[in-house]
KOLZA-914875 format. One line per 8 residues: number of its first residue (from 1); for each residue z, x, y of N, C-alpha, C. Coordinates in nm, 2 decimals. Atoms other than C-alpha are relative to their C-alpha. Layout:
// residues N
NUM	Z:X:Y:Z:X:Y:Z:X:Y | ...
***
This chain:
// residues 287
1	-0.12:0.05:0.07:27.65:27.39:-2.11:-0.02:-0.14:-0.05 | 0.02:0.14:0.05:27.53:27.03:-2.14:-0.09:0.00:-0.12 | 0.08:-0.01:0.12:27.29:27.15:-2.40:0.08:0.02:-0.13 | -0.09:-0.02:0.11:27.59:27.24:-2.61:0.09:-0.12:-0.02 | -0.10:0.11:0.01:27.82:26.95:-2.53:-0.01:-0.09:0.12 | 0.00:0.10:-0.11:27.80:26.63:-2.32:0.14:-0.02:0.05 | -0.14:0.00:-0.06:28.11:26.66:-2.10:-0.01:-0.04:0.15 | 0.00:0.05:-0.14:28.17:26.47:-1.77:0.03:0.11:0.10
9	-0.04:-0.10:-0.09:28.33:26.78:-1.62:-0.12:0.08:0.05 | 0.12:-0.07:-0.04:27.99:26.96:-1.61:-0.07:-0.07:0.10 | 0.07:0.09:-0.09:27.83:26.67:-1.43:0.07:-0.01:0.13 | -0.07:0.01:-0.12:28.11:26.66:-1.18:-0.03:0.12:0.09 | 0.04:-0.12:-0.07:28.02:27.02:-1.08:-0.13:-0.02:0.07 | 0.13:0.02:-0.05:27.66:26.92:-1.04:0.00:-0.09:0.13 | 0.00:0.09:-0.11:27.72:26.63:-0.81:0.08:0.05:0.12 | -0.07:-0.06:-0.11:27.98:26.81:-0.60:-0.09:0.10:0.08
17	0.09:-0.10:-0.06:27.72:27.08:-0.54:-0.10:-0.07:0.09 | 0.10:0.07:-0.07:27.47:26.82:-0.43:0.05:-0.06:0.13 | -0.05:0.07:-0.11:27.68:26.62:-0.19:0.07:0.09:0.11 | -0.08:-0.08:-0.09:27.90:26.89:-0.04:-0.05:0.14:0.02 | 0.06:-0.13:-0.03:27.68:27.20:-0.06:-0.15:-0.01:0.03 | 0.15:0.02:-0.02:27.31:27.10:-0.10:-0.03:-0.07:0.13 | 0.04:0.08:-0.11:27.30:26.83:0.16:0.04:0.06:0.13 | -0.05:-0.05:-0.13:27.49:27.03:0.42:-0.10:0.11:0.05
25	0.09:-0.11:-0.04:27.21:27.29:0.43:-0.10:-0.04:0.11 | 0.11:0.05:-0.09:26.95:27.08:0.62:0.06:-0.08:0.11 | -0.05:0.08:-0.11:26.99:26.93:0.96:-0.07:-0.14:0.00 | 0.05:0.13:0.00:26.95:26.56:1.01:-0.13:-0.02:0.09 | 0.12:0.03:-0.08:26.59:26.47:1.11:-0.07:0.12:0.07 | 0.06:-0.12:-0.07:26.49:26.83:1.19:-0.03:0.11:-0.11 | 0.04:-0.10:0.09:26.38:27.16:1.03:0.10:0.12:0.01 | -0.10:-0.10:0.00:26.70:27.35:1.11:0.09:-0.01:-0.13
33	-0.09:0.00:0.12:26.94:27.45:0.83:0.12:0.09:0.02 | -0.13:-0.08:-0.01:27.29:27.59:0.78:-0.01:0.11:-0.10 | 0.02:-0.12:0.08:27.25:27.94:0.65:0.14:0.05:-0.06 | -0.12:-0.05:0.05:27.62:28.01:0.61:0.10:-0.12:0.00 | -0.09:0.11:0.02:27.88:27.76:0.47:0.14:0.05:0.04 | -0.14:-0.04:-0.02:28.25:27.75:0.54:0.08:-0.13:0.03 | -0.08:0.12:-0.02:28.54:27.51:0.58:0.08:0.01:0.13 | -0.08:-0.02:-0.12:28.66:27.64:0.92:-0.09:0.07:0.10
41	0.08:-0.06:-0.10:28.45:27.71:1.23:0.07:-0.01:0.13 | -0.07:-0.01:-0.13:28.59:27.82:1.56:-0.09:0.07:0.11 | 0.09:-0.07:-0.09:28.30:27.90:1.80:0.07:0.03:0.14 | -0.06:-0.02:-0.13:28.53:27.88:2.11:0.08:0.13:0.00 | -0.06:-0.13:0.01:28.70:28.20:1.98:-0.11:0.10:0.00 | 0.11:-0.09:-0.02:28.50:28.50:2.08:-0.06:0.06:-0.13 | 0.04:-0.04:0.14:28.49:28.64:1.72:0.11:-0.02:-0.09 | -0.09:0.04:0.10:28.66:28.56:1.40:0.02:0.12:-0.10
49	-0.02:-0.11:0.09:28.83:28.83:1.19:-0.05:-0.03:-0.14 | 0.05:0.03:0.14:28.73:28.64:0.87:-0.15:0.03:-0.01 | 0.14:-0.03:0.01:28.37:28.72:0.96:-0.03:0.14:0.06 | 0.01:-0.13:-0.06:28.43:29.07:1.08:-0.07:0.10:-0.10 | 0.07:-0.10:0.09:28.20:29.35:0.94:0.00:0.13:0.08 | 0.01:-0.14:-0.06:28.23:29.72:1.01:-0.12:0.07:-0.04 | 0.12:-0.07:0.04:27.90:29.80:0.86:-0.08:0.04:0.12 | 0.08:-0.05:-0.11:27.70:30.02:1.09:0.08:-0.01:0.13
57	-0.08:0.01:-0.11:27.99:29.98:1.33:-0.02:-0.12:0.09 | 0.03:0.12:-0.08:27.88:29.63:1.44:0.09:-0.12:-0.05 | -0.08:0.12:0.03:28.08:29.31:1.45:-0.10:-0.11:-0.04 | 0.08:0.11:0.05:27.93:29.01:1.26:0.06:-0.13:0.05 | -0.05:0.12:-0.06:27.98:28.70:1.47:-0.02:-0.12:-0.09 | 0.03:0.12:0.09:28.02:28.36:1.29:-0.12:-0.07:0.05 | 0.12:0.08:-0.03:27.71:28.16:1.27:0.05:-0.15:0.02 | -0.05:0.13:-0.03:27.80:27.83:1.44:-0.10:-0.11:0.02
65	0.11:0.10:-0.02:27.46:27.66:1.47:-0.09:0.01:-0.11 | 0.10:0.00:0.10:27.20:27.56:1.23:-0.12:0.07:0.06 | 0.11:-0.08:-0.05:26.90:27.80:1.26:-0.13:-0.06:-0.05 | 0.14:0.05:0.04:26.53:27.72:1.25:-0.05:0.09:-0.12 | 0.06:-0.07:0.11:26.33:27.82:0.95:-0.07:0.13:0.05 | 0.07:-0.13:-0.03:26.21:28.18:0.95:-0.08:0.05:-0.12 | 0.10:-0.04:0.10:25.96:28.38:0.74:0.06:0.01:-0.14 | -0.05:-0.02:0.13:26.20:28.47:0.46:0.12:-0.10:-0.03
73	-0.11:0.10:0.03:26.42:28.15:0.46:0.00:-0.03:-0.15 | -0.02:0.03:0.15:26.56:28.09:0.11:0.04:-0.14:-0.02 | -0.05:0.14:0.01:26.72:27.75:0.18:-0.11:-0.10:-0.01 | 0.10:0.10:0.01:26.42:27.54:0.25:-0.08:-0.01:-0.13 | 0.07:0.01:0.13:26.22:27.62:-0.06:0.10:-0.04:-0.12 | -0.10:0.04:0.10:26.54:27.58:-0.27:0.03:-0.15:0.01 | -0.01:0.15:-0.01:26.58:27.23:-0.12:-0.11:-0.07:-0.07 | 0.12:0.06:0.06:26.23:27.14:-0.23:0.01:0.01:-0.15
81	-0.01:-0.02:0.14:26.30:27.28:-0.57:0.10:-0.09:-0.07 | -0.11:0.09:0.06:26.62:27.08:-0.63:-0.04:-0.14:0.01 | 0.05:0.14:-0.01:26.47:26.76:-0.49:-0.10:-0.04:-0.10 | 0.10:0.03:0.09:26.18:26.78:-0.72:0.05:-0.01:-0.15 | -0.05:0.00:0.13:26.40:26.83:-1.02:0.13:-0.09:-0.02 | -0.12:0.08:0.00:26.68:26.59:-0.93:0.01:-0.11:-0.11 | 0.00:0.10:0.11:26.57:26.33:-1.18:0.05:0.05:-0.13 | -0.04:-0.05:0.13:26.65:26.56:-1.46:0.15:0.00:-0.02
89	-0.15:0.00:0.01:27.02:26.54:-1.38:0.06:-0.14:-0.02 | -0.05:0.14:0.00:27.05:26.16:-1.39:0.04:-0.04:-0.14 | -0.02:0.05:0.13:27.02:26.08:-1.76:0.00:0.11:-0.11 | 0.00:-0.08:0.12:27.08:26.23:-2.10:0.00:-0.08:-0.12 | 0.01:0.08:0.12:27.03:26.12:-2.45:0.05:0.08:-0.12 | -0.05:-0.07:0.11:27.21:26.21:-2.77:0.03:-0.10:-0.11 | -0.02:0.10:0.11:27.20:26.03:-3.11:-0.05:-0.14:0.05 | 0.04:0.13:-0.05:27.19:25.66:-3.01:0.06:-0.04:0.13
97	-0.07:0.02:-0.12:27.37:25.70:-2.68:-0.08:0.05:0.12 | 0.05:-0.04:-0.13:27.22:25.71:-2.33:0.11:0.04:0.09 | -0.11:-0.05:-0.09:27.43:25.92:-2.09:-0.05:-0.02:0.14 | 0.02:0.02:-0.15:27.44:25.81:-1.72:0.08:0.10:0.07 | -0.08:-0.11:-0.06:27.54:26.13:-1.55:0.01:0.00:0.15 | -0.01:0.01:-0.14:27.46:26.06:-1.19:-0.04:-0.14:0.04 | 0.02:0.14:-0.05:27.46:25.74:-0.99:-0.10:0.00:0.11 | 0.11:0.00:-0.10:27.12:25.74:-0.82:-0.10:-0.11:-0.04
105	0.10:0.11:0.03:26.89:25.44:-0.79:-0.12:0.06:-0.06 | 0.11:-0.06:0.08:26.62:25.52:-1.05:-0.03:-0.08:-0.12 | 0.04:0.07:0.13:26.44:25.41:-1.36:-0.04:0.11:-0.10 | 0.03:-0.10:0.10:26.38:25.59:-1.69:-0.09:-0.07:-0.10 | 0.10:0.06:0.10:26.08:25.52:-1.93:-0.05:0.12:-0.08 | 0.03:-0.12:0.08:26.07:25.79:-2.20:0.00:-0.04:-0.14 | 0.02:0.04:0.14:25.94:25.72:-2.55:0.06:-0.14:-0.02 | -0.05:0.13:0.03:26.15:25.43:-2.68:0.12:-0.04:0.09
113	-0.12:0.03:-0.08:26.43:25.44:-2.42:-0.04:-0.03:0.14 | 0.02:0.05:-0.14:26.42:25.25:-2.09:0.13:-0.02:0.06 | -0.12:0.03:-0.08:26.68:25.23:-1.82:-0.03:-0.02:0.14 | 0.01:0.02:-0.15:26.73:25.13:-1.46:0.14:0.00:0.06 | -0.12:-0.01:-0.07:27.01:25.21:-1.22:-0.02:-0.06:0.14 | 0.01:0.06:-0.13:27.06:24.99:-0.91:0.13:0.03:0.07 | -0.12:-0.04:-0.07:27.31:25.13:-0.66:-0.03:0.05:0.14 | 0.00:-0.06:-0.13:27.38:25.23:-0.30:0.10:0.11:0.01
121	-0.10:-0.11:0.01:27.63:25.50:-0.41:-0.06:0.12:0.07 | -0.14:0.02:-0.02:27.79:25.67:-0.23:0.05:-0.08:0.11 | -0.05:0.09:-0.10:27.79:25.41:0.04:0.10:-0.10:-0.05 | -0.10:0.08:0.07:27.98:25.19:-0.20:0.01:0.04:-0.15 | -0.02:-0.04:0.14:28.10:25.22:-0.56:-0.06:-0.09:-0.10 | 0.06:0.10:0.10:27.89:24.94:-0.72:-0.12:0.06:-0.06 | 0.11:-0.06:0.07:27.65:25.06:-0.99:-0.03:-0.10:-0.11 | 0.05:0.09:0.10:27.44:24.83:-1.21:-0.10:0.07:-0.09
129	0.08:-0.07:0.10:27.28:24.96:-1.53:-0.06:-0.09:-0.10 | 0.06:0.07:0.12:27.03:24.80:-1.77:-0.07:0.10:-0.09 | 0.04:-0.10:0.09:26.93:24.98:-2.08:-0.08:-0.07:-0.12 | 0.07:0.04:0.12:26.68:24.93:-2.37:-0.04:0.12:-0.09 | 0.03:-0.11:0.09:26.63:25.14:-2.68:0.11:0.09:-0.03 | -0.12:-0.08:0.04:26.98:25.27:-2.71:0.11:-0.10:-0.03 | -0.11:0.09:0.04:27.29:25.11:-2.88:0.12:0.02:0.09 | -0.12:-0.03:-0.08:27.55:25.27:-2.65:-0.04:0.07:0.13
137	0.02:-0.06:-0.13:27.57:25.38:-2.29:0.13:0.08:0.04 | -0.11:-0.08:-0.04:27.80:25.66:-2.17:0.00:0.02:0.15 | 0.00:0.00:-0.15:27.89:25.62:-1.80:0.10:0.11:0.04 | -0.09:-0.11:-0.04:28.04:25.93:-1.64:0.10:-0.06:0.10 | -0.11:0.04:-0.09:28.38:25.87:-1.47:0.03:0.12:0.09 | -0.02:-0.12:-0.09:28.40:26.10:-1.16:0.14:0.04:0.00 | -0.14:-0.06:0.00:28.70:26.33:-1.14:0.08:-0.06:0.11 | -0.08:0.05:-0.12:28.80:26.18:-0.80:0.04:-0.14:-0.02
145	-0.03:0.15:0.01:28.81:25.82:-0.93:0.12:-0.03:-0.08 | -0.12:0.04:0.08:29.15:25.69:-1.03:-0.01:-0.14:-0.04 | 0.01:0.14:0.04:29.05:25.32:-1.04:-0.15:-0.04:-0.01 | 0.14:0.05:0.01:28.73:25.17:-1.17:0.01:-0.12:-0.09 | 0.01:0.12:0.09:28.62:24.85:-1.35:-0.14:0.00:-0.06 | 0.13:0.02:0.07:28.34:24.78:-1.60:0.01:-0.14:-0.06 | 0.01:0.14:0.04:28.23:24.43:-1.70:0.00:-0.01:-0.15 | 0.00:0.01:0.14:28.24:24.52:-2.07:0.11:0.09:-0.06
153	-0.09:-0.09:0.06:28.48:24.68:-2.32:-0.05:0.14:-0.01 | 0.04:-0.14:0.00:28.48:25.06:-2.32:0.11:0.08:-0.06 | -0.10:-0.11:0.04:28.65:25.37:-2.46:-0.03:0.12:0.08 | 0.03:-0.13:-0.08:28.69:25.70:-2.27:-0.01:0.11:-0.10 | 0.02:-0.12:0.09:28.56:26.01:-2.44:-0.07:0.11:0.09 | 0.06:-0.12:-0.07:28.49:26.35:-2.27:-0.04:-0.03:0.14 | 0.03:0.03:-0.14:28.50:26.21:-1.92:-0.10:-0.12:0.01 | 0.10:0.11:0.00:28.26:25.91:-2.01:0.07:-0.12:-0.05
161	-0.03:0.13:0.06:28.32:25.54:-2.06:-0.11:-0.04:-0.09 | 0.10:0.03:0.10:28.14:25.45:-2.38:-0.01:-0.15:-0.01 | 0.01:0.15:-0.01:28.00:25.09:-2.36:-0.12:-0.03:-0.10 | 0.10:0.05:0.08:27.80:24.90:-2.62:-0.11:-0.08:0.08 | 0.11:0.06:-0.08:27.46:24.78:-2.49:-0.01:-0.15:-0.04 | 0.01:0.15:0.02:27.47:24.40:-2.45:-0.01:-0.06:0.14 | 0.02:0.05:-0.13:27.32:24.29:-2.12:0.03:0.10:0.11 | -0.02:-0.09:-0.11:27.36:24.44:-1.78:0.14:0.05:0.01
169	-0.13:-0.06:-0.01:27.65:24.68:-1.73:0.03:0.02:0.15 | -0.04:-0.01:-0.14:27.83:24.66:-1.39:0.12:0.08:0.01 | -0.12:-0.09:-0.02:28.06:24.94:-1.28:0.03:0.00:0.14 | -0.05:-0.01:-0.14:28.27:24.95:-0.97:0.10:0.11:0.01 | -0.10:-0.11:-0.02:28.44:25.27:-0.86:0.07:-0.02:0.14 | -0.08:0.01:-0.12:28.72:25.26:-0.61:-0.03:0.11:0.10 | 0.04:-0.10:-0.09:28.60:25.44:-0.30:0.10:0.02:0.12 | -0.10:-0.01:-0.10:28.93:25.44:-0.11:0.02:0.15:0.04
177	-0.02:-0.13:-0.04:28.96:25.76:0.10:0.14:0.05:-0.05 | -0.12:-0.05:0.06:29.22:25.99:-0.05:0.02:0.15:0.04 | -0.03:-0.14:-0.02:29.40:26.33:0.00:-0.03:0.08:-0.13 | 0.02:-0.09:0.12:29.30:26.62:-0.23:0.06:0.13:0.03 | -0.07:-0.13:-0.02:29.49:26.94:-0.28:-0.08:0.11:-0.08 | 0.06:-0.12:0.07:29.37:27.29:-0.38:0.10:0.06:-0.08 | -0.09:-0.07:0.09:29.52:27.50:-0.65:0.08:0.10:0.09 | -0.08:-0.09:-0.09:29.82:27.69:-0.49:-0.04:0.14:0.00
185	0.04:-0.14:0.00:29.66:28.02:-0.59:-0.11:0.03:0.11 | 0.10:-0.02:-0.10:29.40:27.96:-0.32:0.07:0.02:0.13 | -0.09:-0.04:-0.11:29.57:28.14:-0.03:-0.04:-0.08:0.12 | 0.04:0.06:-0.13:29.37:27.99:0.26:0.03:-0.15:0.00 | -0.02:0.15:0.00:29.42:27.63:0.15:0.14:-0.04:-0.05 | -0.14:0.03:0.05:29.79:27.65:0.03:0.07:-0.08:0.11 | -0.07:0.08:-0.10:30.00:27.38:0.19:-0.08:-0.09:0.08 | 0.09:0.08:-0.08:29.70:27.19:0.31:-0.07:-0.11:-0.09
193	0.07:0.10:0.07:29.50:26.88:0.21:-0.14:-0.02:0.07 | 0.13:0.04:-0.06:29.14:26.77:0.26:-0.02:-0.15:-0.04 | 0.03:0.15:0.02:29.00:26.41:0.27:-0.13:-0.02:-0.07 | 0.12:0.04:0.07:28.75:26.27:0.02:-0.01:-0.15:0.00 | 0.04:0.14:0.03:28.58:25.93:0.00:-0.10:0.00:-0.10 | 0.09:-0.01:0.11:28.42:25.90:-0.33:-0.03:0.15:-0.02 | 0.03:-0.14:0.02:28.23:26.23:-0.40:-0.02:0.08:0.12 | 0.03:-0.07:-0.13:28.20:26.32:-0.03:0.13:0.05:0.06
201	-0.11:-0.07:-0.07:28.43:26.57:0.14:-0.02:-0.03:0.15 | 0.01:0.03:-0.15:28.51:26.50:0.51:0.05:0.12:0.08 | -0.05:-0.11:-0.09:28.57:26.73:0.80:0.02:-0.06:0.14 | -0.02:0.03:-0.14:28.68:26.71:1.17:-0.08:0.10:0.08 | 0.07:-0.08:-0.09:28.47:26.84:1.45:0.06:-0.01:0.14 | -0.06:0.00:-0.14:28.58:26.95:1.80:-0.07:-0.10:0.09 | 0.07:0.09:-0.09:28.31:26.73:1.96:0.07:-0.14:0.00 | -0.07:0.13:0.01:28.52:26.43:1.85:0.15:0.01:0.03
209	-0.14:-0.01:0.00:28.87:26.57:1.85:0.06:0.12:0.09 | -0.04:-0.11:-0.08:28.88:26.87:2.09:0.01:0.13:-0.08 | -0.01:-0.13:0.06:28.92:27.24:2.02:0.14:0.01:-0.07 | -0.12:-0.03:0.06:29.20:27.40:1.82:0.04:-0.12:-0.10 | -0.02:0.11:0.09:29.17:27.15:1.53:0.12:0.03:-0.09 | -0.11:-0.03:0.09:29.45:27.33:1.34:0.13:-0.05:0.06 | -0.12:0.06:-0.06:29.70:27.16:1.58:0.03:-0.14:-0.07 | -0.02:0.13:0.06:29.66:26.84:1.37:0.06:0.02:-0.14
217	-0.05:0.00:0.14:29.86:26.77:1.05:-0.02:-0.14:-0.05 | 0.04:0.13:0.07:29.78:26.49:0.80:0.09:-0.03:-0.11 | -0.09:0.04:0.11:30.01:26.30:0.56:-0.09:-0.05:-0.12 | 0.08:0.04:0.11:29.89:26.23:0.21:-0.02:-0.16:-0.01 | 0.01:0.15:0.00:29.95:25.85:0.27:-0.05:-0.05:0.13 | 0.06:0.03:-0.13:29.74:25.84:0.59:-0.06:-0.14:0.00 | 0.07:0.12:-0.02:29.60:25.52:0.72:-0.14:0.03:0.05 | 0.14:-0.03:-0.04:29.23:25.49:0.78:-0.08:-0.13:0.03
225	0.10:0.11:-0.03:28.94:25.28:0.92:-0.13:0.06:-0.03 | 0.14:-0.04:0.02:28.58:25.31:0.80:-0.09:-0.05:0.10 | 0.09:0.04:-0.10:28.31:25.30:1.05:-0.14:0.05:-0.04 | 0.13:-0.04:0.03:27.94:25.31:0.98:-0.09:-0.02:0.12 | 0.08:0.00:-0.12:27.75:25.39:1.30:-0.15:0.03:-0.03 | 0.14:-0.02:0.04:27.43:25.47:1.11:-0.05:0.14:0.04 | 0.04:-0.13:-0.05:27.43:25.83:1.25:-0.02:0.09:-0.12 | 0.00:-0.09:0.11:27.51:26.01:0.92:-0.04:-0.06:-0.13
233	0.04:0.06:0.13:27.41:25.76:0.66:0.12:-0.03:-0.09 | -0.12:0.02:0.07:27.76:25.76:0.52:0.11:-0.03:0.10 | -0.10:0.04:-0.10:28.07:25.60:0.68:0.08:0.11:0.05 | -0.09:-0.09:-0.06:28.27:25.79:0.92:0.14:-0.05:-0.02 | -0.13:0.04:0.02:28.65:25.78:0.90:0.09:0.03:0.13 | -0.10:-0.02:-0.10:28.93:25.74:1.16:0.13:-0.01:-0.08 | -0.12:0.00:0.08:29.26:25.84:1.00:0.12:0.03:0.09 | -0.12:-0.03:-0.07:29.62:25.86:1.12:0.04:0.15:-0.02
241	-0.04:-0.14:0.00:29.74:26.21:1.20:0.11:0.03:0.10 | -0.09:-0.05:-0.10:29.99:26.41:1.40:-0.05:0.12:0.08 | 0.05:-0.11:-0.08:29.91:26.64:1.69:0.12:0.07:0.06 | -0.11:-0.09:-0.05:30.14:26.93:1.77:-0.02:0.03:0.15 | 0.01:-0.02:-0.14:30.21:26.97:2.14:0.04:0.14:0.03 | -0.02:-0.14:-0.03:30.18:27.32:2.29:0.13:0.01:0.08 | -0.12:-0.03:-0.08:30.50:27.48:2.43:-0.04:0.02:0.15 | 0.03:0.00:-0.14:30.51:27.46:2.81:0.02:0.15:0.05
249	0.00:-0.13:-0.06:30.41:27.81:2.92:0.06:0.11:-0.09 | -0.06:-0.09:0.10:30.57:27.98:2.61:-0.09:0.01:-0.12 | 0.07:-0.02:0.13:30.41:28.13:2.30:0.09:-0.03:-0.12 | -0.10:0.02:0.11:30.73:28.11:2.09:0.12:-0.08:0.05 | -0.12:0.08:-0.03:31.04:27.89:2.08:0.09:-0.01:-0.12 | -0.10:0.01:0.11:31.35:27.84:1.87:0.01:-0.14:-0.05 | 0.00:0.14:0.05:31.26:27.48:1.79:-0.15:-0.03:-0.03 | 0.14:0.04:0.04:30.95:27.32:1.63:-0.07:-0.07:0.11
257	0.07:0.08:-0.10:30.68:27.18:1.85:0.01:-0.15:-0.02 | 0.00:0.14:0.01:30.68:26.82:1.93:-0.13:-0.05:-0.06 | 0.12:0.05:0.06:30.44:26.60:1.75:-0.02:-0.15:0.04 | 0.03:0.14:-0.04:30.26:26.28:1.86:-0.09:-0.06:-0.11 | 0.09:0.07:0.09:30.10:26.03:1.63:-0.13:-0.03:0.07 | 0.13:0.02:-0.06:29.73:26.01:1.69:-0.10:-0.04:-0.10 | 0.11:0.03:0.09:29.39:25.93:1.54:-0.10:0.11:-0.01 | 0.09:-0.11:0.02:29.17:26.19:1.39:-0.13:-0.05:-0.06
265	0.13:0.05:0.05:28.79:26.12:1.35:-0.06:0.10:-0.09 | 0.07:-0.08:0.10:28.62:26.26:1.04:-0.14:-0.04:-0.03 | 0.14:0.02:0.04:28.26:26.29:0.94:-0.03:0.06:-0.13 | 0.03:-0.07:0.13:28.10:26.39:0.61:-0.02:0.14:0.03 | 0.02:-0.14:-0.02:28.12:26.76:0.57:-0.14:0.05:0.00 | 0.14:-0.05:0.00:27.75:26.79:0.49:-0.07:-0.04:0.12 | 0.06:0.04:-0.13:27.68:26.65:0.84:0.05:0.09:0.11 | -0.05:-0.07:-0.11:27.86:26.91:1.04:-0.11:0.08:0.07
273	0.10:-0.09:-0.08:27.68:27.12:1.31:-0.13:-0.07:0.03 | 0.12:0.08:-0.04:27.43:26.84:1.39:0.00:-0.05:0.14 | -0.02:0.05:-0.14:27.56:26.77:1.74:0.03:0.11:0.10 | -0.02:-0.11:-0.09:27.57:27.11:1.90:0.12:0.08:-0.05 | -0.10:-0.09:0.04:27.82:27.39:1.88:0.14:-0.07:0.01 | -0.13:0.07:0.00:28.17:27.27:1.79:0.09:0.06:-0.11 | -0.10:-0.04:0.10:28.49:27.36:1.61:-0.02:-0.09:-0.12 | 0.01:0.08:0.12:28.50:27.23:1.25:0.11:0.04:-0.10
281	-0.11:-0.02:0.09:28.78:27.20:1.00:0.00:-0.10:-0.12 | -0.01:0.08:0.12:28.81:27.07:0.64:0.14:-0.01:-0.05 | -0.13:0.00:0.05:29.16:27.16:0.53:0.10:-0.01:0.11 | -0.10:0.02:-0.10:29.45:27.03:0.73:0.14:0.03:-0.06 | -0.14:-0.02:0.04:29.82:27.13:0.72:0.06:-0.14:-0.04 | -0.05:0.13:0.04:30.00:26.86:0.52:0.13:-0.03:0.07 | -0.11:0.05:-0.08:30.25:26.66:0.72:0.12:-0.02:-0.10
***
């Protein structure tokens, strides 16, 4: 698609796949990988109807742990293939314009065009770009970013900020955690929100918050604290939430359950299942 038209929307799909699908396949510091993705894991339940299979009369239990590489593993070689080609997704060139599609610390030296990107993204939203051999730079504006600043005049076109090359370009994206909604046609996520910080989707795990994570509700104007313990490489979040209290000995009642304000700990979704078997949830009922 990019061969036909330079459009920021195509690059949004690329980077979402990298941060929230590609990175979640491998285990941190090990050779285990996640063979089956999902936004809801409940290993404390004996089996899950969403993973039920009647083929050959056998039940298919949910895979709740990262598995070690085996003879026909398809994920590990695909990881190597994408990593080796990742540089191809960063830059693009058309006419006299250099397109900066992904914000990865890197350098480009191709024919008469040179460029360098300095950044710690997605740890923070600061990106510095120097360019030679092009008269304009097109900086992709991520779909999740509502506020950003550039130290030079620009115009927006097809999801890019077009800047004239005149010294170093400094871009700052607002990385404030925010609520994201799914299209109402997605049955499983209707009436729910998930949390993103920059391009990274977050999730809750039972190891931090206890089992039955669906008991929590989250408001779109949640409060938050960022914490970087160095475990996952990306900040963890503690957000304000509400916890529904179970009925005392009853399954049903003629009144809604009580709710207590609490703190919900979130980690990057791509880091789930790195600390043993645990419940996991991405989409929360909106308060």
